[in-house]
N, C-alpha and C positions, 0 to 999 in steps of 0.2 A: 885227608884233611890236608890242608897246608895250614900248619902253625905257628910256621915263622910269620905270615901273613895277617892271623889272627893274634899276636901276641901283643898289640897294643888294647887292643881289646878286651882281651882276657886281663891284663893289667887295671884298665878300667874296672872292670867287676870285683877284683882282688882290692882294691882302695875304697869301690862304694859299701862292699863287705863290709870291711873295718872301719869306713866313716859309720853304717846303719849298727852296730857292736857297741861303736864307741856312742852312738846315741841313744840305744837302750839304757845303756849305763848307765851318762849323766840324768837320764830321764830319772831313772831310780836312786840320784843322787839328789834330786831335787834343784838339780842345773840346768832347767828350761831354756834359756836362751842358746848356751851351748848345745844343746838337746838338737835344737831346731835347725839351727846351722848345719851341723851333722847330717842331721837325717833330710836335707834337704838338699846338701852335696853330693849325700851315697844316692838316693834317686836319681839326679842328675847327672851322673857317675854309671849309673846303671843303664840310665837309656840311650848313653852311647855306647857300653859295653854290648848290648846286645845288639844295636843293629848288626855287630861282625857275623853276626849266625844266624841263617838265613831262616829257621824256624822260629824263632822270635823278634825276629826284625820286627812284624806286625805290631810287637807290645811297646816298642821305645814311646812312640806318641801318649799311650796312655800312662806311663809309667812319668812322663813330664807333666799331667796332669796332675797325678797323685803327688809329686814333688811340690806342685803350685800350690794345691790344697794345703799340704803339710805346712806350707809356708803362711799361708794364710791364718792357718789355725795357732800357730805359734807367734804370729806376727801381726796380728788385723789392725791394729792400729795404723797400717803403713796401706790397707786396703778396701777402707771404709770413706774418707776422703783427705784431701789435699788443701790448706788454705781453705775452707768453705768449699769447696765443689764436691759434692760427692758422685762418687766415681758409680755408683746406681744408674746415675743419667744416662749413662754409658750404653748400658744393656740393650737397650730397645733400637739408637742408631745401629750400633755392631748385629744383631740380630736382622735390620733390615742389610748389610750391605752383605751377610751372609743367604740371606734369604737373595740377595739378586745374585750372588755366585751361583745360586742353585738354579736360577733361571737359567744364567748363562750358560749350563749345562746341559737345559734342556732341548727341545726341538719339538715339531710339529709332530712327527714319526710318536715322539712317547704316548702321544695323544693316539693317533692312528692305534697303538696297540690297544685300545681301549677292544676295537674291532677284530683284530686280530685274534685275541684271548680273549673272547667275553665272561669264558668258565674262570677263568684264571683270575682275573681281576674284579669279579663278583664275588666269588669265594674269598679272596683273601680281602678284599675292601670290607667286606660285611663281616669277616673274623675279627679285622682288626678293630673296629670302632666297635663288636661285642665283648668277645673274649678279655682284652685289655682294660676298658674300663670297671669290668664287672669283678673281674681279678681285684684291682685297686679297693673297690669299694669293701671288696670282701677281707681283703689284708686292714684295711684303714678298721675295720671294726673288730676284728681277730685281735691288733698289737694294743688297738684301744689307745691311738694315738690322740694327742690333743688337737681340740678340732679344727685348729688349721693346717696342722702337720699333715690329718688325716686328709683334707682337700688336697692336698699338695700328692700325695701318695693316688687320690684318684683324678687328677689332673694330670700326670704323667699318662696314666691309663687312658686318657681322653685324645690324647695328643696324637698327631698324627703320623705316620712314617719319618726316619730321619734319613740322610742323604749316607751317613752309616752304612745304613742297610742296603746301598749297591756295593760299596766296596766289600761288604762281608759276604753277598750272594756272588761277587765274581771269585773274591778266592775259594768258595765254598763249591766252585760247580755247578751252582745253580742256574737260576733261569734269568738272566741280566735285563732280558730285554722286559720280562714281567715283572723285576724289580725295580726299575726304574719306572715303569707305567702306574706301577702301583702307589709307588711314593710321590707321583705327581696326582694320580686321581685324589686320595688319600688327602695329600696337602692342600688341594683345591676345594675341598669339600671339608675341612677344617672348621673355615670362617660360623658352616653353619652348625654341623656336629655337635663341635668340641665346645661352644656354650649349651648346646642343650641337652646333653650328656651330663653337664655340671651342672646344670640348675637341678637334674633328674636326681644324680647320686652325691654331690656335695653341697645340693641346697638345705641339706640340716645340719652343716657345721659350718657354715660362709654363707654369708649373702652373696649370691649371685645374682650379676645386672647381665641380662643377656642380649640386651642388643650392644650392651657397651663394649662387652668381650667380642661380639661379632664385630665391631669397628675394632678394634684392637688388633684383631687375630686379621681382619682385611688388612689394615696399614703396615703390619710387620710383615705378612705373608703375600698377598694376592698381588699388590702395589710393585713392590721391588721384585717379585719371583717375572709379574709381569715387564717390568723393566727389562728386567736380565732376557727374557725369550726372546721381546723385542732386539736388544744388544745380538742375540746370538743370530736371528734372522739378518741384521743387517751387517753388521762387523764381527763378524765372526772369522775369525784366522788374520784378522787387518791390525786386529792389536797385540798382537802373539806373547808379552812380556804381561798384559794383564790376564790373558788365558792360564799362563804360567802362574800369575800373582794369588790370580784366587782363590785355590785349597789352602796356601798359605795362611792365608786371612784369612779363610774361616777358621783353621784352626786355632792360631793365633786368637781369635774374637772369641769362640767359646772358652779357651782356656782361661782367657781374661773374666767373663762371665762367670765363669765354676770359680774364680777365685775372691771375686766380690760377697755373690754369692754364701760362699761359705763364709768369710770374714761377719758379713752382718748376722749371719744367724749362728755363728760358734758357739753360742751360750748351748742354745736349746739344742744345739748336734754334740755337745758336750755330755746334755741330759737321756737324751733319745739314741745316741748314734748309731750304737749296735744294734738294737731292733730294726733302726733304719736302714740301713745295710743286709742287713738280713732280711729285709721285707722289700727290700728293692731287687736282691737276687732271688727270691721265691717268684717276684711278679716279671720277673725276666727271664728265666732259664723255665717255671711253666708255661710263658708265653710262647716258645717256644716247642715245648712239647706238645700243646694242644692245638698250637696253628699247624703241627707239623700233620699229627692224627686226624686233624679235620678237614686236609685238603685228599689225606687219602680216603677217609669214608667217602669221596666222590671219586675214587678212584682215578685219578689225576698223576699226570708222570714225574716220576722218581724226583726232577729235577725242579718242577713246578711246585710238589710236595717241600722241597727242602727252601725252596724262595719262599712261599706264603710263611714257614714257619720263621724266617726270617725276620719278615715282614712283619708277622702279627708280633713280636718280640721285642723289637729294636722300635725305641720310639724316639721323636724329633726334642728333646731332655730343653732345647735352646727355645725352642718357640714355648715349651712349659715354664722356662723361667720367665722369657718376655711378657706372657700373662700375668703372672706372679708378678711383676714388679709392677705392671698397669693396674692391677689390683691393690700397688700399695702393700703388698705382703710378702715381697721379696724374702724377706729373713725368715718366713716360717713356711708360707705356701711353695716357694721357692727354694728348700731344702731339699726335697723329694726328687726332682729334676735333678739338683745339683749332684743328687747320690746318683743318680737311676745311669747318669752319662755315661761316666768311667765305666761301673759295674757291666753293663752293657758290651764295650767295648771289649773287654778284658774274657766275657763268658763269649762273644759273638766272635771275636780270634778264636779261642779254643773251639768252637763247632764247626767255623771253617778248615782249622786243619784237621780234626778228626775227619770232616767230610771229603776232605782233599784226598785223603788215603783212600777213598772210596768212590772212585768214579764211578759214573753211569752213564748209560746210553743214550740220547737226547729221546728216543721215544718208550725208554722203558717205564713202564705201569708198575706202580706200589700196589701190589695186592694188598686190599685190606687185612687180613687174617693173618701175613706172613709179619714176621719176626725183623725188627731193623738192626 
């Protein structure tokens, strides 16, 4: 290893550690403003520092998210409104831009994948819209969350796969084509399945207007994704700057959405934050586990099992946040998606790193009784 080349990154990590320790000291001394500044600076420097190390580079964006969340927790007044303009109104248009970007990354071949891999698509889609909603409902009951927080836990479980799952599938050596197809199919099923599942499972916690939710998801997802598909078909490669900019815009948009929701729901997070983080971690990781083993029950290839595990466990937290905003409950129903998003990026990256060290042949079948 070239330590000379890593020196600046190591220095960033050293200063980051000092800032984080300083933040803890100031927090214990009730110097909250200085503690918040130290934590934010420390996390930003940590995000820069980890980029110098190949095995940790993938965590950089997640650390930036944590820095943004920390900033909104310590200084919420800056992320709720400015001169009467409520930042929450940005959530839906930001999501539409992100979904447009998702559409530009799709093509007709993603739908052809349904024909090429019918078993994988069927197993993955059914598992996604059964395992995660039922897990969310169970966790909401076990943790005895307040009604609107419980509805948010169920909502993240009823949401479709997110684009992050495609990245994790690629890093994990899974079946990327199947991953993209499952994300596409679940996204287009969401306007129907998500409201119906919410009515069934979350109706006892909050009022669910199925038709309104169907329309909300359609305008947030279907129209922008459709426009992105059309853009891809007509102009792909002709506006290269836009192709390169969309991933960055999407990451910035998700970060801003999480910051706004965290600031709006700060008081609720202070009350039930640890329980919500724990439930999100259980929801996410058990989703991976059940997704993987359910695929193995059908004797699917190992790469497909990994793909289905990731697609089941990783949800579109941004869409769930948008639905919560359209419900007028972004500060409560929107909290679980805001917590789940960063959590799944951490666990997904760890899972991908684990599977990277265990490469498989394309045709390898995972026997049901074998250990993994």
